[in-house]
C-alpha positions in Angstrom: 49.8 5.5 24.8 50.7 9.3 23.5 48.2 11.5 22.2 49.9 11.3 18.9 49.9 7.6 18.8 46.6 7.3 20.0 45.4 9.6 17.3 47.1 7.7 14.8 45.7 4.4 15.7 42.1 6.0 16.0 42.8 7.0 12.2 44.3 3.6 11.4 41.4 1.9 12.8 38.9 4.0 11.0 40.6 3.4 7.7 40.5 -0.4 8.3 36.8 -0.2 9.0 36.2 1.9 6.4 38.1 0.1 3.4 36.1 -3.2 5.0 32.8 -1.1 4.7 33.6 0.0 1.0 34.1 -3.6 -0.3 31.2 -5.0 1.4 28.7 -2.0 0.6 30.4 -1.8 -2.8 29.4 -5.6 -3.7 26.1 -5.2 -2.1 25.3 -2.0 -4.3 26.4 -3.7 -7.5 24.5 -7.1 -6.7 21.3 -5.6 -5.7 19.8 -4.2 -9.3 21.0 -8.1 -10.5 18.8 -9.4 -7.4 15.6 -7.1 -8.1 15.9 -8.0 -11.8 15.9 -11.7 -11.2 13.5 -11.8 -8.3 11.1 -9.1 -9.0 10.2 -6.2 -6.8 7.5 -8.2 -5.0 9.8 -11.2 -3.8 12.3 -9.0 -3.0 9.8 -7.1 -0.8 8.9 -10.6 0.7 12.7 -11.0 1.5 12.5 -7.8 2.9 9.6 -8.6 5.4 11.3 -11.7 6.4 14.2 -10.1 7.5 12.2 -7.5 9.3 10.6 -10.2 11.3 13.8 -11.9 12.2 15.5 -8.2 13.2 14.0 -8.5 16.9 16.6 -11.5 17.4 19.5 -8.8 16.9 18.2 -7.2 20.3 19.7 -10.1 21.8 22.9 -10.7 19.7 23.9 -7.2 19.4 23.7 -6.5 23.1 25.4 -9.5 24.2 28.4 -8.7 21.7 28.4 -5.0 22.7 28.6 -5.9 26.3 31.0 -8.7 25.8 33.3 -6.3 24.0 33.1 -3.5 26.7 33.8 -6.0 29.3 36.9 -7.7 27.5 38.2 -4.0 26.9 38.6 -3.6 30.5 40.5 -6.8 30.8 43.4 -6.4 28.4 46.3 -6.6 30.7 47.9 -10.1 30.8 47.1 -10.4 34.6 43.6 -10.2 33.9 43.5 -12.7 31.0 41.7 -15.7 33.0 38.8 -13.1 33.6 38.7 -12.3 30.0 38.4 -16.0 29.3 35.3 -16.2 31.7 33.8 -13.5 30.3 34.4 -15.1 26.7 33.1 -18.6 27.7 29.9 -17.4 29.3 29.2 -15.2 26.4 29.6 -17.9 24.1 27.3 -20.4 26.0 24.6 -17.5 26.1 24.9 -16.9 22.3 24.5 -20.8 21.7 22.0 -21.7 23.8 19.8 -18.9 23.8 20.4 -17.9 20.0 19.2 -21.6 19.0 16.1 -21.3 20.9 15.3 -18.1 19.2 16.4 -19.3 15.8 14.0 -22.4 16.2 11.3 -20.0 17.3 11.7 -18.0 14.4 11.9 -20.8 11.9 8.5 -22.3 13.1 6.3 -19.2 14.1 7.9 -16.8 11.5 6.0 -17.9 8.4 2.6 -18.3 10.5 2.8 -14.6 12.0 3.9 -13.0 8.4 0.9 -14.9 6.6 -1.7 -13.0 9.0 0.1 -9.7 9.8 1.2 -8.8 6.2 -1.5 -10.9 4.2 1.5 -12.6 2.2 0.3 -15.3 -0.2 0.4 -16.0 -4.1 3.8 -16.7 -6.0 6.0 -14.2 -4.5 5.4 -15.8 -1.0 5.3 -19.6 -2.0 8.5 -20.1 -0.2 7.8 -18.3 2.9 8.9 -21.2 5.2 12.3 -21.8 3.5 12.8 -18.3 3.5 12.4 -18.1 7.4 14.5 -21.4 7.8 17.6 -19.5 6.0 16.9 -16.5 7.5 16.9 -17.7 11.1 19.8 -19.8 10.2 21.8 -17.0 8.9 20.9 -14.8 12.3 22.4 -17.6 14.3 25.5 -18.1 12.5 25.8 -14.0 12.9 25.2 -14.3 16.6 27.8 -16.7 17.3 30.2 -14.9 14.9 29.8 -11.8 16.8 31.2 -13.5 19.9 34.6 -14.0 18.3 34.6 -10.8 16.4 34.2 -9.2 19.6 37.7 -10.3 20.6 39.3 -8.4 17.9 36.9 -5.4 18.6 38.0 -5.4 22.2 41.8 -5.6 21.4 41.0 -3.0 18.6 42.5 -5.3 16.1 40.5 -3.8 13.1 42.9 -5.1 10.4 41.4 -8.9 11.1 37.9 -7.6 11.3 38.0 -6.1 7.9 39.6 -9.5 6.7 36.3 -11.2 8.1 34.0 -8.5 6.7 35.5 -8.8 3.1 35.6 -12.7 2.9 32.2 -12.7 4.0 30.9 -10.3 1.4 32.6 -12.0 -1.3 31.1 -15.4 -0.5 27.6 -13.7 -0.1 27.8 -11.8 -3.5 29.2 -14.9 -5.5 26.7 -17.2 -4.2 24.0 -14.8 -5.3 25.4 -14.7 -8.7 25.7 -18.3 -9.0 22.1 -19.4 -7.3 19.7 -16.9 -8.0 19.4 -17.2 -11.5 18.8 -21.1 -11.1 16.3 -20.5 -8.1 15.0 -16.9 -8.3 13.0 -16.7 -4.9 13.0 -14.7 -1.8 14.6 -18.0 0.0 17.4 -18.0 -2.2 18.4 -14.5 -1.4 18.2 -15.4 2.1 20.2 -18.6 1.8 23.0 -16.6 0.1 23.3 -14.2 2.9 23.2 -17.3 5.5 26.0 -18.5 3.5 27.8 -15.4 3.9 27.1 -15.1 7.8 28.4 -18.7 8.3 31.7 -18.1 6.4 32.0 -15.1 8.8 31.6 -17.4 11.9 34.2 -20.3 10.2 36.6 -17.3 9.3 36.5 -15.5 12.7 36.7 -18.7 14.6 39.9 -19.7 12.5 41.4 -16.5 13.2 40.9 -16.4 16.7 42.5 -20.0 17.0 45.4 -19.0 15.2 46.1 -15.2 16.6 44.6 -15.3 20.3 44.1 -18.9 21.3 44.9 -17.6 25.1 41.8 -15.6 24.9 39.3 -18.7 24.1 37.8 -21.0 26.4 35.0 -23.5 26.3 31.4 -22.7 26.8 30.1 -22.4 30.3 28.6 -20.5 33.0 30.6 -18.3 35.4 28.4 -16.5 37.7 30.4 -13.1 38.2 30.7 -12.5 34.3 26.9 -13.5 33.9 25.8 -11.1 36.2 27.9 -8.2 34.7 26.8 -9.2 31.2 22.8 -9.6 32.2 23.2 -6.4 34.1 24.4 -4.4 31.5 22.6 -6.2 28.7 19.3 -5.4 30.1 19.3 -1.6 29.3 21.1 -2.2 26.0 18.5 -4.5 25.0 16.0 -1.8 25.6 18.4 0.5 23.6 18.6 -1.9 20.8 14.8 -2.6 21.1 14.0 1.1 20.7 16.5 1.6 17.7 14.8 -1.6 16.0 11.4 -0.1 16.3 12.7 3.0 14.8 14.4 1.3 11.9 11.7 -1.2 10.8 8.3 0.8 11.9 7.8 1.9 8.3 8.7 -1.6 6.9 6.0 -3.4 9.1 3.3 -0.7 8.3 4.0 -0.8 4.7 3.8 -4.5 4.9 0.4 -4.6 6.9 -1.3 -2.0 4.8 0.2 -2.4 1.2 1.3 -5.0 -1.3 5.1 -6.7 -1.0 6.2 -4.5 -3.9 5.9 -1.4 -2.0 8.2 -2.8 0.8 10.6 -3.6 -1.9 10.8 0.1 -3.1 11.3 1.1 0.4 14.5 -1.4 1.3 15.7 -0.5 -2.3 15.7 3.4 -1.5 17.0 2.6 2.3 19.8 0.3 1.1 21.3 3.2 -0.7 20.9 5.6 2.1 22.0 3.3 4.6 24.9 2.4 2.5 26.5 6.0 3.2 25.0 6.0 6.8 26.6 3.0 8.0 29.8 3.6 6.6 29.9 6.9 8.5 28.8 4.7 11.5 31.4 2.4 10.9 34.2 5.0 10.8 33.0 6.0 14.2 32.2 2.7 15.7 36.2 2.4 16.5 35.3 4.9 19.5 33.2 2.4 21.4 36.3 0.1 22.2 38.5 3.2 22.4 36.3 5.1 25.0 36.0 1.8 27.1 40.0 1.4 27.4 40.0 5.2 28.4 38.2 4.7 31.5 41.1 5.6 33.8 41.9 8.7 31.7 41.4 12.5 32.4 37.7 13.3 31.6 38.8 16.6 29.8 40.9 14.5 27.3 37.9 12.2 26.9 35.5 15.0 26.4 37.8 16.8 23.6 37.8 13.7 21.7 34.1 13.2 22.2 33.1 16.6 20.7 36.0 16.8 18.1 34.7 13.1 17.0 31.0 14.2 16.7 31.8 17.1 14.7 33.9 15.2 12.2 30.9 12.8 11.7 28.5 15.8 11.1 30.7 17.0 8.4 30.8 13.7 6.6 27.2 13.2 6.9 26.5 16.5 5.6 29.0 16.0 2.8 28.0 12.8 1.8 24.3 12.1 2.4 23.8 15.7 1.4 25.3 15.0 -1.8 22.2 12.3 -2.6 19.5 14.6 -2.3 19.8 16.7 -5.6 20.4 13.8 -7.6 18.2 11.0 -6.1 15.9 10.5 -9.0 18.8 10.0 -11.7 20.7 7.9 -9.3 18.0 5.4 -8.7 17.3 5.2 -12.5 20.8 4.5 -13.2 21.1 2.0 -10.4 17.6 0.0 -10.5 15.7 1.5 -13.4 12.8 3.8 -14.2 10.1 2.3 -12.0 12.0 2.0 -8.7 13.3 5.8 -9.3 9.7 7.0 -9.9 8.6 5.3 -6.9 11.3 5.8 -4.6 12.9 9.1 -5.2 11.2 11.2 -2.7 11.7 8.5 0.1 15.5 8.5 -0.7 15.4 12.2 0.0 13.8 12.2 3.2 15.8 9.3 4.2 19.2 11.1 3.6 17.8 14.1 5.5 17.0 11.9 8.5 20.5 10.2 8.3 22.3 13.5 8.3 20.2 14.6 11.2 21.2 11.3 13.0 24.9 10.8 12.3 26.5 13.1 14.8 24.6 11.4 17.5 26.1 8.0 17.4 29.4 9.3 18.9 27.6 10.0 22.1 25.7 6.6 21.8 29.1 5.1 21.5 30.6 7.1 24.5 27.6 6.4 27.0 27.9 2.6 26.0 31.6 2.7 26.7 30.9 4.3 30.3 28.4 1.5 31.1 25.7 4.0 30.8 23.2 1.7 29.0 20.2 3.0 30.8 20.8 6.6 29.2 21.1 5.1 25.7 17.9 3.1 26.5 16.2 6.1 27.3 17.4 7.9 24.4 16.4 5.0 22.2 12.9 4.6 23.4 12.1 8.0 23.2 13.2 8.0 19.6 11.4 4.9 18.9 8.1 6.4 20.4 8.1 9.3 18.1 9.1 7.3 15.0 6.2 4.8 15.6 3.4 7.3 16.3 4.6 9.2 13.1 4.6 6.2 11.0 1.2 5.0 12.5 -0.3 8.5 11.8 1.3 9.3 8.4 1.2 5.8 6.3 -2.6 5.2 6.8 -3.4 8.7 5.9 -1.1 9.7 3.5 0.1 6.3 1.9 3.2 5.3 0.3 4.5 8.8 -0.3 4.7 9.2 3.6 7.4 6.5 4.2 10.6 8.0 5.8 8.6 11.0 7.5 9.3 9.0 10.8 12.9 8.3 10.4 13.4 12.4 10.1 11.0 13.0 13.3 12.8 10.0 15.2 16.2 11.4 14.3 15.5 14.9 15.5 
């Protein structure tokens, strides 16, 4: 592929990724004030804590999907199709068996842990068992659908990935509008999310069967792909674990030391900052399979693309996240009301500053991941997690709610 065609292909993939993200995040941001109003900040905070408890499971699902994507991107030529089928069969079996065990464990053990760790009780937490059941089921659907989506990611078919994302967002949002007014509980919110993930699994499976049936295979264990996936995924899991600690540290500590409504305030502010941060991440996400497919290319060309991409993402971050800072209070008041704006405006500013610092480094994460240097990513992620956790552990007990978000800035730096 020529340099011009390659650049156009990257821009086209970024456009599809951005379009899918804009639809998904647009619906998410539009529905959130409705959800908070119907549930109340306390119940919304409980849903946030349940999500945080289930989040460690994403270490397995995300690592497996990323390593599968990388392996498939190295076997795109037709004469390596059988190897690709073996990789898919092995990954699908791992996702099904291990994913089911993790999901059952979360459903059974999660409520007990959450009640003791976060002192959850009263009306907002009255449906905690059901909330964990729906949350764990949603994660399992997401884990399985990620295996099918990885087929399209490896082939850089972002048009169909966008279609899957948009349908998922529409179903999830529509179900919230229909169900939450009748059952205003945290479990209803998580059930609607689970319905969206189930839709993602169905749509990705149907599209895979229609578009790329030659890549599909029944779940099975193949030793060579299993060894490759596990050897690469071990370090990637460490990297995901570090990222998880960095992302969830404030939420865990707020839940442990303060009432659920403060977790709700945190989730609301984070959702707005995260919408822009993840949007920039999605634009750059197409670099992962692209870098993987360039493993035989000249290193100077790859380096040129690497630093140009980092510069572009830094400019986007400074432009978009920086625009939030001067209008954080009015923006939150317009979006969710005066109480949330008063409590969360400073947090939104701090999180936006952290997001600006962190956006450019994502390019290097994708590059290292594509080159199979998961160990380097793990070291970076774990160091980030240590600084984030230490900052949260010191700041929140001493300075309270107002210190939330400081750790994000320290960790990103």
